[in-house]
N, C-alpha and C positions, 0 to 999 in steps of 0.2 A: 916117812911114808904114812904114819898114823894120822898126822895132822892134815895131810892132803885128803885122806878119806873122809875125815870129819868135815872139812870144808866143802867137799863134794856133796855130802849128805845134807848139810845145811843149805847149800845152794839149790839142791833139788827140792827141799822142803819150801824154801822161799819161792822157787819157781812155781810149785804147785799152788801155794797161797796166792801168788800173783795171777795165775790162770783163773783161780776161783773168784778173785776179786773182779777181774776184768769181765769174766763170764756173767757174774751176777749183775754188774753194771749194764751190760749189753742186753740181758734178758728181761730186765724190769720194764724198759720201754716197750719191748715186744709183747709182753703180757698185757700192757695197757692197750696197745693197738689191737691185739686179738680180742680183748674184752669189748672194745668199741665196735669192732666188726660184728661180733656175736650179738651184742645188744641192739645194734642198728638193724640186723637181720630180723630180730624179734619185733622191733618197732615197725619194720616194713610189713611183717605178717599181721600185726595188730591193726595197722592202718588199712591194709588190704581187706581184712575181715570187716572192719567198721564200714568201709566204703561199699563193700558188697551188700551189707544189710541196709546201709543208709541210702543206697540207690533207689530203694523202694519208696523212700520218702523225699526223694530229690534233694538229699543232703549228703555232701561228701567233703572230705578234706583232701586238698591236693597232695599228691605224692612228690615230694622233692627232698633234697638232702637235709634241709633244716627240720622239716616235720618228722622225717624218719629218725633223725638223731634225738629230737625232743621226746618222741614216743619211745625210743630205745633206751635212753638214759632214765627217764622218769616212769616208764611203764604205763600202767593204767592212769595214775594221776596226770601224766603227760598227755595222754589221749583226752582226758577230761579238760585239761587246759587248752588243748587245740580246739576242742568242741566249743568251749566257752569263748575263745578268741574268734572263732568263726561266726558264732551267734552275735557277738558284740560288734565286731568290725564288719560283718556282712560280706557282700560281694561274692 
């Protein structure tokens, strides 16, 4: 009877470890997705604010998924990159 209890306890510990391992493997990609969404939101706000003030000078950056992600990932340097590309490439 004692050996069965020990095996049951070890099986329970192994099961908890397995749940922890699977949970951490599943949550890591979700953290990345959440971070991408939050950064993209801030990139959208940054582009919106720039376009609000740039409208007075007839200069704007189109809002699309690529510009939002660039501004979201890189922040202010990303916005400066988009401004530079807009000036160089024109249209």
